[in-house]
N, C-alpha and C positions, 0 to 999 in steps of 0.2 A: 664498495658502494657508500657514498654520500648518507650522513645521517639527517639531512637539512630534506624537510616537506614544503611543497610548494602549492599553493592552491589558488588560481585566478577564477572567481565565480561572485554569484549572487547568491545569498543564504536563503533566498524565497523560493528557492528552486533545488539547489543543490544540498543534497542531505548532509555531506561532508561539510562543505562549510558553515551548514546550521550547526552540527554538533561539535566541529571543533571552536565555534565563537560565541555560541548561545545565543545570539542578535540575530533579528529579522533584518535583511537589507535588500531592495529590489534591484538595485544596480551593482554590476560586479567589483568587487574590490581584491585586494592580495593580503591572503594570508601566508606565512611561514614560521616554522616551527627548527630552530636552528640550537643543537645543544641542550635539549630540554627546555629551551626559552621561546615562549609562543609570541608572534606581532602580528599586527594587522596594519595596513597602509589605507588610509582612509581620507577620502574628500572633506573640505570644509562643510558640505551639507551634512555629513553623519560621523565628523571627529567627535564633538562633545556628548552623542549619544554613545557612541563607541566607549569612550572612557566609562560610562556608568553601568552600560550594558555588556559589554563584549567580555567573555571569560578568558581573557587572554593579559599577557604580563606586559605588553607593550603596544602602545596606541601611536602610530608615526604621521604626522601631517603631510599628506600628498602634494599639498600645495608647497612646502618646503623644499620637497625634492622636485617637483616640476617648473617650478618658476628659474632657477639658475637653467636646467635642461632645456628649456624651452629657447633660452638664448643662445645655449650652446649648438644647440641641434637646427635653429630657425625654422621649428615646426613644432605643433603639439607634439610632446611627448606620448609614447605609446606604453602599454602595462610594461612590455617587454625590457624598455628603456629605464621605468622607475625601477624594476626590480633587479635588473643588472647593476644600477648605480648603487642600489643599497647592499646588492651581494659584494661588489667590488670593494666598498668600504670596509665589509667583515670578513673580507677573503674567503668566501664562498664561491667555489667555482661549479659545483654541480648539485642538484636536488633531483629527487622523487618527485613525481606528481601523480595524481590519481588517473586511471585510465580513460575517464573523457576528458582529460584536460585537451584544449583545444591543439589543433594542428599548428594554427597561425604563431601562439603564443611560442610554441616550441620551438619552430623555425627562427623566428624572431629572437628569442633567448640564446639557439645557438650561434646565430650572426655576432652575437656579444661574447661568444665562448664560454657560456653556461650551460653547461651540459646537463641536460634534463633526461630521465629514464623512469620507465613504469614498467609495471607486469601484471599480472590477472589477479592478486592477492589484495585483500581490502586496503586501504591505508589506515583506517581505525578498525583494526578487528576487534576491539572492545566494544562496539557498535552491537555485535551480536548478544553480547551477555547485558541484559537490563539491571540499571541500578535500581534501588528501591524507587528511588524520587522517577525514573523512567517509566517505571510498572506504573507509578500512580497516575501519572500523566498520560500512558495508555488506558487505563482504567476511566478515567475522567473523559476520554476520548469515547470511551465503550457506551458511557453513560448518554452521550448526545446520540450515539448510534442507535440506543435502545429507544429514544426519545423519536428519532425519525421513524424506525418501522412501527412503533407503537400509532404513529400519525396515518401513515399509510395504509395498516391494519384496520384501522379503525375508518379510514374513508371508504375502504371496499366493503368492510362489515355494513356500514350504511347505506349503502347502493341498494337498489331494487333490480329485481331480474326482470327485463323486458320479455315479452313472447319472443322476440327473434333472438333472445339467450344473451343479448349484449346487456352490459351493467350500465345503470342510469343513478344519476345523482344530481338533484336540484334539477330536474326538468331537462338536462342533456346527459348525453353518453359519457360514461366514465373510460378515461384514456389512460395509458401508461404514461403520458405526459402530465396529466392533472395528478395523478398519485405521486410523480415523481417531484414535482411541484412543492406538493403537500408536504413530502420529507424533508426536502430542501429547506424550506421555510420554518418548520419545526427545528431543524438542526441549527439554523444560523441564530435563532433566538438563545440558541446556547453556546453561542461561539463555535461551532462547526461548521467547515464548509464542504459541501458535497459536491463531489464532480463525476459525471458519469454513471449515477447513480442508477441500479437496475430495477427496472419493474416489467418483467417480460413473462407474459402470459401464453399458453398453448403452444406451439411449434417454435415459436420464437424463443423460449426458454431452453430449448435444445441445442441452441449456441451458448455457451455459459458467459459470453460476453457481451451479448446481444443485449442493449440499453433497451430494448421494446418499444413500441411505438402503435400509436393506433387505439383501436375499443378494448378493452378486458371484457370478457365474457363469463358467464357462469358454467359452474362445474367442470371447469379448467385449472388445472394447476398452475400459479402465478408466483414466481421468484421476485423477490425482493432481496437486493444484494445492496447493501450499504455501508459505506467505507469513507467517513467523513476526516476531514484534518481539523485539529484543535488549533484555531488560529492563534491562541496565545503560547502553546508548546510546538506546533508543529509535529504533534505526533497524531497517529492515525490508530481510529477505531475500524472494526470490520467484522462485519454479522450479516448473514442470511438466513431467512426464513421463507417457506413456501407455504402459499395458503390456498385456499379453495372456496370460493363464495358460491354456495349452493351444496350439491351433494357431489362428491367424488366418486368417480369408477371404482370398481372392485381393483381396476388394474393398477390405477393411480392409488390406491389405500397400501397395496402391496408394495408398490415401487416405494411410497414414503415411510413404510414400515423398516422396509430393507437400509434404507438411508439412514433412518433414526439409529437402528442398531450397528451398523455399521461404525457410526460415528462414536457411540457408546464403546466399542470395539476397540478403535483406537485410541479414545482417550484413556481407557484402562491399560493399553499398553503402553503409554509415554511415561518416560521417568528418564533421569541423567543417565547417561551410557549406553542408551538402547539406539539402535541405528533407525533413522528416520525411514529407510526402506522397509524394515520391519513392521512399523506402522503402517506404512502403505499396504504392505501384505494384508494386513489384518483386516482391512476394509475389502482388500480383494475377495479374501476368503467368505467375508459375510455375502458378497454380492456371487460368488462362484455356486455357492450353496444354496442360494435360493434360485439360480438357476439364468441370472442376467448375465450376458455375456457382452463383451465389448467388441467391434468391429466397424466395418462400412456399412451403412445404412443402404438399403435399396434407395436411389433417388425417388425423392418424392416433390412433385411440380409446386405442391404448396409450401415447402421449406427449403431453405438455403442449407439447413443441416445436411451433413454427409457421413458422421461418426455417430455411433450410438455406443451407450453403455456407459462405462466408468473410463473417461479418457484423458483424465487431468489428474495433478496431483492432489495428494491428502492435504497437504496444507503447506505455510509457508511463512516466515519470519514477519513479524509486524512491530513497525516502530517509528522511524522517521521517512521511511517510505511504507507504502502500502504493501508492497512486494518485496523483500529482502530476504539474505540468510537467516537460517538455515531452510531449505526446501524438503517436505518429505514426499518422496516419489520413486521413480524407478533407480535414481541414482543415490548411492549411500551418502548419510551423512550422519553424523554422532550429534546426537541431543545432548546437551549439557542443561545443568539447574542454572536459571538466569536467562535461557532462551525464552520470549513470547512467541507463540506459534498458533495458525488457525488450525482448525480441525474442518473440513468440508468436502465431506465425500457428497458424491450425487451421482445420479443416474438419468440419463437423458434417451427419449426414445420417439423418433416423429410420429406422430400420430395418438401418441399418448401425451407426452408432454415433458417436461424437464423437472426433478425436483434434488433441491439440496437444501443442506442444514449447514451452516458454519458457526462456530462459536471461537471463542479466542482463550488459551491455555498459558499459563505460565509454569513451565518445566521444573521440578523439583528434584532432590536426591532421591525420595522415594515412589514419586508419581507426578502429579500435576495438580495445581489449582485453578479452577474454572474461573475466568476473570470476567466473561460476559452472564449476564443474567437476564435471561428473557424466555416466557413460555415457548415451547415447541408444540404447535396444534395445527392441524390440517383444514378442517373445516370452520367457517365463520360465519 
């Protein structure tokens, strides 16, 4: 197999390209690593910035490659033409590419007799274990996350309860959309970009990825799941809190306590060398002991939820992607010191509501260190 790695992507959206180069670029460009030396091929627009920002050994001018190529081909060169020209000059005949590499690029490179191959293993396995600077970047994103959640909770707390049970603020109904906007604005001020922020109440919260819509109501659990990307580093924060404006029912109180205790059981279980499935089982054990069953709920005409109980993983890796390896769930995975993972058990029952609490920890040799720092309280 070739020791050459090739990526053609923009680093704004492709985490591997951002990890490889350390610079943001909204348009696709070429990165390759051959015999330990890393190179990028940049347009005139980006070449000067790349020379200062890209964490690579070599910055190649795309124009210097494309000008003679365009005369030779009689058309505008494609990425495959550019890569093939550079590779031929360097005696490179094959390259590994990421699993999400464009099939169009792959077929065009094969026409140039450049063999590309991939498999299901990461091209940068070291991304799993965070360096100290990466941990600091995640902590920074988490401070932004906490500010967003604080803004959302403050808005809900400031609301008054109307006679019909809806929450009111400033003379109008308080909706998921209003709270979401408040959260996202608070994070923008700190350099965090919120996308698909979840503010879901009642039965909407029984679908863990329902963003929430419409009026928020008193005495119902409201899930706030916030996961901004730091615009300076590209690293994500991720945290969830569940609150009730007014009085929570006894069923919601019990559900909240079970989720809180399950999260603590998981955090106490996490350490380097433990299987993520063992952590997941620690959560399931708490829920089983409290009598919370998982399965298919009876169809509810007022809810789209069909599953009930605890039907997702306990946590996932966090970094340049909001969901990355490792994943703590039903599939075995060995935790190692340097992993940064979320711990987010939840319980969801249509007619009662959804409860989820999520924090982020750094796995260490003997345990874990909590990176997020925000109070856990139900009634506000």
